[in-house]
A tleap script that builds the chain and sets N, CA, C and O, in Angstrom:
source leaprc.protein.ff14SB
mol = sequence {
  NMET SER GLN GLY VAL VAL LYS SER TYR ASP
  PRO ASN THR GLY ASN GLY ILE ILE ILE LEU
  ASP THR ASP LYS SER GLU VAL PHE LEU ALA
  PRO GLY SER LEU LYS GLY SER ILE PHE ARG
  THR LEU ARG GLN GLY GLN ARG VAL ASN PHE
  GLU ILE GLU ASP ARG GLU GLY ILE PRO THR
  VAL GLN ASN ILE ARG ILE GLY GLN ASP LYS
  CTYR
}
set mol.1.N position { -2.916 23.598 2.053 }
set mol.1.CA position { -3.535 22.731 1.351 }
set mol.1.C position { -4.754 22.442 1.854 }
set mol.1.O position { -4.771 21.819 2.916 }
set mol.2.N position { -5.790 22.744 1.346 }
set mol.2.CA position { -7.639 21.769 2.293 }
set mol.2.C position { -7.237 20.484 1.682 }
set mol.2.O position { -6.387 20.283 0.816 }
set mol.3.N position { -8.148 19.505 2.409 }
set mol.3.CA position { -8.649 18.539 1.498 }
set mol.3.C position { -9.987 18.089 2.024 }
set mol.3.O position { -10.467 18.383 3.119 }
set mol.4.N position { -10.697 17.082 0.771 }
set mol.4.CA position { -12.429 17.506 0.652 }
set mol.4.C position { -12.447 15.532 0.541 }
set mol.4.O position { -11.700 14.555 0.603 }
set mol.5.N position { -14.041 15.974 0.318 }
set mol.5.CA position { -14.085 14.885 -0.571 }
set mol.5.C position { -15.557 15.498 -1.754 }
set mol.5.O position { -16.279 16.467 -1.517 }
set mol.6.N position { -15.616 14.852 -2.622 }
set mol.6.CA position { -16.420 15.573 -3.830 }
set mol.6.C position { -17.718 15.377 -3.493 }
set mol.6.O position { -17.699 14.737 -2.442 }
set mol.7.N position { -18.851 15.590 -3.831 }
set mol.7.CA position { -20.671 15.239 -2.523 }
set mol.7.C position { -20.591 15.132 -3.693 }
set mol.7.O position { -20.672 14.013 -4.201 }
set mol.8.N position { -20.388 16.394 -4.550 }
set mol.8.CA position { -21.606 16.554 -6.258 }
set mol.8.C position { -20.649 17.542 -7.054 }
set mol.8.O position { -19.992 18.557 -6.822 }
set mol.9.N position { -20.960 16.596 -8.241 }
set mol.9.CA position { -20.063 16.948 -9.942 }
set mol.9.C position { -21.135 17.576 -10.321 }
set mol.9.O position { -22.041 17.453 -9.496 }
set mol.10.N position { -21.464 18.338 -11.434 }
set mol.10.CA position { -21.344 18.095 -12.999 }
set mol.10.C position { -20.694 18.430 -13.708 }
set mol.10.O position { -20.025 19.457 -13.600 }
set mol.11.N position { -20.686 17.390 -14.999 }
set mol.11.CA position { -19.828 17.969 -15.693 }
set mol.11.C position { -19.767 18.758 -17.168 }
set mol.11.O position { -18.968 19.248 -17.965 }
set mol.12.N position { -21.317 18.503 -16.930 }
set mol.12.CA position { -21.827 19.444 -18.336 }
set mol.12.C position { -21.196 20.833 -17.886 }
set mol.12.O position { -20.432 21.529 -18.555 }
set mol.13.N position { -21.809 21.151 -16.272 }
set mol.13.CA position { -22.033 22.229 -15.903 }
set mol.13.C position { -20.486 23.363 -15.244 }
set mol.13.O position { -20.107 24.534 -15.285 }
set mol.14.N position { -19.991 21.800 -14.597 }
set mol.14.CA position { -18.492 22.334 -13.882 }
set mol.14.C position { -18.851 22.542 -12.686 }
set mol.14.O position { -17.899 22.631 -11.912 }
set mol.15.N position { -19.862 22.654 -12.230 }
set mol.15.CA position { -20.469 22.914 -10.940 }
set mol.15.C position { -20.618 21.987 -9.796 }
set mol.15.O position { -21.273 20.992 -10.106 }
set mol.16.N position { -20.053 22.019 -8.091 }
set mol.16.CA position { -20.181 21.365 -7.989 }
set mol.16.C position { -19.427 21.818 -6.359 }
set mol.16.O position { -18.920 22.896 -6.050 }
set mol.17.N position { -19.603 20.434 -5.435 }
set mol.17.CA position { -19.554 20.742 -3.865 }
set mol.17.C position { -18.294 19.765 -3.630 }
set mol.17.O position { -18.042 18.800 -4.351 }
set mol.18.N position { -17.655 20.104 -2.677 }
set mol.18.CA position { -17.046 19.472 -1.594 }
set mol.18.C position { -17.019 19.981 -0.393 }
set mol.18.O position { -16.853 21.120 0.044 }
set mol.19.N position { -17.250 18.728 0.176 }
set mol.19.CA position { -16.844 18.782 1.661 }
set mol.19.C position { -15.665 18.625 2.680 }
set mol.19.O position { -14.992 17.595 2.713 }
set mol.20.N position { -15.493 19.461 3.333 }
set mol.20.CA position { -14.337 20.333 3.703 }
set mol.20.C position { -13.989 18.249 5.208 }
set mol.20.O position { -14.803 17.764 5.995 }
set mol.21.N position { -12.838 17.867 4.952 }
set mol.21.CA position { -12.566 17.181 6.450 }
set mol.21.C position { -12.137 17.769 7.212 }
set mol.21.O position { -11.592 17.041 8.040 }
set mol.22.N position { -12.013 19.349 7.564 }
set mol.22.CA position { -11.621 19.336 9.153 }
set mol.22.C position { -13.333 19.648 9.592 }
set mol.22.O position { -13.698 19.040 10.598 }
set mol.23.N position { -14.080 20.284 9.109 }
set mol.23.CA position { -15.575 20.543 10.144 }
set mol.23.C position { -16.545 20.468 8.766 }
set mol.23.O position { -17.171 21.499 8.521 }
set mol.24.N position { -16.697 19.467 7.959 }
set mol.24.CA position { -17.665 18.640 7.220 }
set mol.24.C position { -18.469 19.990 6.466 }
set mol.24.O position { -19.545 19.801 5.897 }
set mol.25.N position { -17.760 21.528 6.530 }
set mol.25.CA position { -18.376 22.144 5.791 }
set mol.25.C position { -18.424 22.430 4.131 }
set mol.25.O position { -17.497 22.124 3.380 }
set mol.26.N position { -19.380 22.921 3.800 }
set mol.26.CA position { -19.192 22.309 2.043 }
set mol.26.C position { -18.436 23.444 1.836 }
set mol.26.O position { -18.237 24.284 2.713 }
set mol.27.N position { -17.743 23.539 0.015 }
set mol.27.CA position { -17.376 24.245 -0.394 }
set mol.27.C position { -18.197 23.851 -1.596 }
set mol.27.O position { -18.917 22.885 -1.849 }
set mol.28.N position { -17.717 25.299 -2.465 }
set mol.28.CA position { -18.568 25.884 -4.141 }
set mol.28.C position { -17.305 24.847 -4.416 }
set mol.28.O position { -16.516 24.437 -3.564 }
set mol.29.N position { -17.323 24.464 -6.129 }
set mol.29.CA position { -17.065 24.036 -6.794 }
set mol.29.C position { -17.477 24.805 -8.033 }
set mol.29.O position { -18.591 24.671 -8.539 }
set mol.30.N position { -16.403 25.734 -8.573 }
set mol.30.CA position { -17.044 26.595 -9.687 }
set mol.30.C position { -16.619 26.201 -11.029 }
set mol.30.O position { -15.455 25.871 -11.256 }
set mol.31.N position { -17.519 26.227 -11.914 }
set mol.31.CA position { -16.653 26.207 -13.525 }
set mol.31.C position { -15.511 26.557 -13.562 }
set mol.31.O position { -15.326 27.451 -12.736 }
set mol.32.N position { -14.271 26.198 -14.339 }
set mol.32.CA position { -13.292 26.352 -14.361 }
set mol.32.C position { -12.254 25.797 -13.508 }
set mol.32.O position { -11.033 25.952 -13.534 }
set mol.33.N position { -13.169 24.972 -12.583 }
set mol.33.CA position { -11.607 24.575 -11.301 }
set mol.33.C position { -11.028 23.971 -11.305 }
set mol.33.O position { -10.267 23.697 -10.377 }
set mol.34.N position { -11.116 23.287 -12.692 }
set mol.34.CA position { -10.786 21.966 -12.994 }
set mol.34.C position { -9.471 22.083 -14.010 }
set mol.34.O position { -8.655 21.174 -14.162 }
set mol.35.N position { -9.417 23.553 -14.765 }
set mol.35.CA position { -8.991 24.423 -15.899 }
set mol.35.C position { -7.428 23.942 -15.316 }
set mol.35.O position { -7.289 23.923 -14.093 }
set mol.36.N position { -6.373 23.595 -16.102 }
set mol.36.CA position { -5.198 23.111 -15.847 }
set mol.36.C position { -4.749 22.006 -15.205 }
set mol.36.O position { -3.557 21.878 -14.926 }
set mol.37.N position { -5.901 20.861 -14.830 }
set mol.37.CA position { -5.407 20.095 -14.422 }
set mol.37.C position { -5.720 19.033 -15.566 }
set mol.37.O position { -6.450 19.203 -16.543 }
set mol.38.N position { -4.891 17.731 -15.166 }
set mol.38.CA position { -4.907 16.985 -16.309 }
set mol.38.C position { -5.881 15.765 -16.018 }
set mol.38.O position { -5.809 14.750 -16.711 }
set mol.39.N position { -7.122 15.928 -14.603 }
set mol.39.CA position { -8.738 15.898 -14.829 }
set mol.39.C position { -9.205 16.599 -15.440 }
set mol.39.O position { -8.881 17.786 -15.462 }
set mol.40.N position { -10.101 16.099 -16.120 }
set mol.40.CA position { -11.715 16.744 -16.437 }
set mol.40.C position { -13.082 16.441 -16.200 }
set mol.40.O position { -14.011 16.955 -16.823 }
set mol.41.N position { -13.219 15.433 -15.114 }
set mol.41.CA position { -13.915 15.464 -14.418 }
set mol.41.C position { -14.226 15.013 -13.008 }
set mol.41.O position { -13.376 14.137 -13.164 }
set mol.42.N position { -14.450 14.901 -12.366 }
set mol.42.CA position { -14.801 14.140 -10.825 }
set mol.42.C position { -15.718 13.175 -10.207 }
set mol.42.O position { -16.843 12.996 -10.672 }
set mol.43.N position { -15.247 12.497 -9.094 }
set mol.43.CA position { -16.493 11.926 -9.283 }
set mol.43.C position { -17.491 11.838 -7.378 }
set mol.43.O position { -16.895 12.373 -6.443 }
set mol.44.N position { -18.165 11.512 -7.238 }
set mol.44.CA position { -18.764 11.466 -5.942 }
set mol.44.C position { -17.823 10.646 -5.287 }
set mol.44.O position { -17.265 9.640 -5.724 }
set mol.45.N position { -17.693 11.281 -4.008 }
set mol.45.CA position { -16.690 10.040 -3.046 }
set mol.45.C position { -15.067 10.240 -3.129 }
set mol.45.O position { -14.390 9.850 -2.178 }
set mol.46.N position { -14.531 10.760 -4.103 }
set mol.46.CA position { -13.720 11.232 -4.544 }
set mol.46.C position { -12.775 12.329 -3.941 }
set mol.46.O position { -13.142 13.502 -4.002 }
set mol.47.N position { -11.175 11.894 -3.169 }
set mol.47.CA position { -10.917 12.609 -2.262 }
set mol.47.C position { -9.577 13.050 -2.890 }
set mol.47.O position { -8.781 12.286 -3.436 }
set mol.48.N position { -9.404 14.634 -2.711 }
set mol.48.CA position { -8.977 16.385 -3.697 }
set mol.48.C position { -9.182 16.735 -2.917 }
set mol.48.O position { -10.087 16.661 -2.085 }
set mol.49.N position { -7.277 17.783 -3.228 }
set mol.49.CA position { -6.760 18.685 -2.606 }
set mol.49.C position { -7.237 19.988 -2.850 }
set mol.49.O position { -8.212 19.813 -3.581 }
set mol.50.N position { -7.060 21.567 -2.593 }
set mol.50.CA position { -7.735 22.138 -3.030 }
set mol.50.C position { -7.028 23.178 -2.013 }
set mol.50.O position { -6.522 22.968 -0.910 }
set mol.51.N position { -7.238 25.000 -3.151 }
set mol.51.CA position { -6.837 25.878 -2.201 }
set mol.51.C position { -8.859 26.674 -1.964 }
set mol.51.O position { -9.879 26.491 -2.629 }
set mol.52.N position { -8.635 27.341 -0.975 }
set mol.52.CA position { -10.215 28.271 -1.342 }
set mol.52.C position { -9.678 29.668 -1.525 }
set mol.52.O position { -8.492 29.984 -1.427 }
set mol.53.N position { -10.854 30.601 -1.848 }
set mol.53.CA position { -10.580 31.511 -2.743 }
set mol.53.C position { -12.539 32.158 -2.001 }
set mol.53.O position { -13.732 31.859 -2.031 }
set mol.54.N position { -11.803 32.917 -1.582 }
set mol.54.CA position { -13.419 34.238 -0.943 }
set mol.54.C position { -14.057 34.544 -2.505 }
set mol.54.O position { -13.076 34.576 -3.247 }
set mol.55.N position { -14.717 34.670 -2.931 }
set mol.55.CA position { -15.380 35.072 -4.376 }
set mol.55.C position { -16.614 35.770 -3.880 }
set mol.55.O position { -17.303 34.816 -3.516 }
set mol.56.N position { -17.291 36.829 -3.652 }
set mol.56.CA position { -17.842 37.602 -3.266 }
set mol.56.C position { -18.510 36.941 -2.023 }
set mol.56.O position { -19.602 36.380 -2.113 }
set mol.57.N position { -17.769 37.035 -0.795 }
set mol.57.CA position { -18.460 36.084 0.247 }
set mol.57.C position { -18.885 34.806 0.645 }
set mol.57.O position { -19.377 34.327 1.667 }
set mol.58.N position { -18.392 34.200 -0.992 }
set mol.58.CA position { -18.272 32.944 -0.315 }
set mol.58.C position { -17.224 32.054 -1.114 }
set mol.58.O position { -16.700 32.241 -2.212 }
set mol.59.N position { -17.061 30.746 0.054 }
set mol.59.CA position { -16.257 30.107 -0.513 }
set mol.59.C position { -15.735 29.075 -1.164 }
set mol.59.O position { -15.791 27.944 -0.680 }
set mol.60.N position { -15.032 29.384 -2.606 }
set mol.60.CA position { -15.019 28.808 -3.539 }
set mol.60.C position { -13.272 27.726 -4.015 }
set mol.60.O position { -12.132 28.192 -4.036 }
set mol.61.N position { -13.654 26.400 -4.295 }
set mol.61.CA position { -12.655 25.628 -4.785 }
set mol.61.C position { -11.678 26.368 -5.491 }
set mol.61.O position { -12.389 27.108 -6.169 }
set mol.62.N position { -10.197 26.718 -5.842 }
set mol.62.CA position { -9.602 26.278 -6.370 }
set mol.62.C position { -8.158 25.390 -6.596 }
set mol.62.O position { -7.673 24.648 -5.742 }
set mol.63.N position { -7.732 25.581 -7.613 }
set mol.63.CA position { -6.357 24.816 -8.159 }
set mol.63.C position { -6.257 23.592 -7.085 }
set mol.63.O position { -5.488 23.421 -6.139 }
set mol.64.N position { -7.455 22.717 -7.654 }
set mol.64.CA position { -7.971 21.369 -7.280 }
set mol.64.C position { -6.803 20.468 -7.674 }
set mol.64.O position { -6.378 20.657 -8.814 }
set mol.65.N position { -6.134 19.413 -6.858 }
set mol.65.CA position { -5.321 18.317 -7.269 }
set mol.65.C position { -6.266 16.522 -6.534 }
set mol.65.O position { -6.567 16.065 -5.432 }
set mol.66.N position { -6.362 16.166 -7.769 }
set mol.66.CA position { -7.465 14.824 -6.539 }
set mol.66.C position { -5.708 14.365 -6.414 }
set mol.66.O position { -4.646 14.799 -6.862 }
set mol.67.N position { -6.185 13.158 -5.464 }
set mol.67.CA position { -5.369 12.830 -4.311 }
set mol.67.C position { -5.334 13.120 -2.533 }
set mol.67.O position { -5.734 13.930 -1.697 }
set mol.68.N position { -4.845 12.316 -2.607 }
set mol.68.CA position { -4.162 12.731 -0.776 }
set mol.68.C position { -2.782 13.096 -0.902 }
set mol.68.O position { -2.005 12.447 -1.603 }
set mol.69.N position { -2.401 14.260 -0.153 }
set mol.69.CA position { -1.170 15.314 -0.181 }
set mol.69.C position { 0.405 14.314 0.383 }
set mol.69.O position { 1.611 14.517 0.242 }
set mol.70.N position { -0.241 13.443 0.909 }
set mol.70.CA position { 1.232 12.221 1.499 }
set mol.70.C position { 0.989 11.703 0.166 }
set mol.70.O position { -0.007 11.556 -0.542 }
set mol.71.N position { 2.650 11.400 0.027 }
set mol.71.CA position { 2.682 10.431 -0.880 }
set mol.71.C position { 3.433 9.170 -0.584 }
set mol.71.O position { 3.470 8.264 -1.416 }
savepdb mol mol.pdb
quit
């Protein structure tokens, strides 16, 4: 599971961008990525855990969770 920080998120469209911790690259957050989560929105600077799926050549965030992987 990857970790990163929310760079931007638009709650109206569900689109956003997450910056990966590993190499500081940007990954697209597609509408519906929060589906099934107890969270309905994200805020800039929020730390998240997620999986990356390749959608038509575009790395896209899937299975997003809020917070650190360590408890």
